[in-house]
C-alpha positions, 0 to 999 in steps of 0.5 A: 500500500502506498502511504500518503498516496490516496487520491481520487480521481473521474470522467471520459467524451464526446447552421445553416445547412441551406441547400443551393439550387443548380445554377443552370436550368432548362426551359422545361424545368423551372429553377427551384425556389425556397418557400420557407427558411431552414431552421438550424438544428439544436442539440438537446440539453445534456441530461443530469448524471445518474448513478445507475449502479448505486455504488460510489466510484464503481469500476468504469465510473468517471469523476471530477472535483466536487461541486462544493469545492471541498479540498480533495473531494470528488464526485461522479460524473459522465465520462464525456463531461468536460469537468471529468478528470479520471476513471475507475479501474478497480473498486475495493470494498473493505475497512481501511487501516494502516496495514491495508495493502493497496492492490491496484492495476499497474496503469493506476495513476492514483488511489481515492479513499472512500468513507461513510463517516459523515453519512453518504459515502465520500471520496477523494484527498491525497491525505491517506490518514484522512480516509483510514477507517473508510469503507474502501478505495478506488484505483483510478487513472487520469483521462488525460496526461500526465500519468504518474502511475506509468514507469518514470511518472513519479507516482504510485507503486515503485517499480522498474523504470522509476526514478528516485531522489534524496535530499540528504545523506540518509540513503532514503529515497523518494520517487520523483518523475524521471523528467521534471523540476527535480533532477533524480539521483537514481533510476531503478533498472531491474531486480536482483537475480535468484542469487541476489546479483544486480545487472552491474556490480556497482548497482545499488540495492534498494530494500523496502526501508530505502524508500520514504513515504512508503509502507506495506510494499512487500515488494522485491529488492530493486537494483538502481544506478545513478542517473549520470551512469545511464 
């Protein structure tokens, strides 16, 4: 599970036709004339969104920022709504604790915590602790780039292709985009072989306790090397 990386995320898409008479006519065929003007067609107004599955952020639902502008809150909306920002890849219903393992698809950009603490289910916020004790979570992907969950994108699960940065001599690293404002120090290039060897002898081995702001990884040890050595 990713501590401090619960997010939410929802949504996806989509006059005058006046015909002109022929400029040439024969004596036996009089030119066509219009007796009434054509009226441009107008599209019907969009119907209000309806949650037909009655589950907040069910799989394939889309969402956007909540209308009440509450920080971090989201609400469901049609995928073709211009305000939609993400789509649910997976919905999990379980009581959330600090030991909850967040199990999401590789293409997940973020995780939205869901709670019913104040009555109706609410979702959203990158503040993980805010959603502890909630009723579940939704794995979501942005409808448009950027996609921080992709390798090198700077977010979600740490894996091969991601970049890391440290602010001091503690040998603890935080994931950052490989291409962004912060120049990364290391890039994860693979996993050790069955004998514990990395592709290069000078590769750096990173275990779970090497990462900042991450908990419950249960993942493998990684092999990384300095970006300047790529």
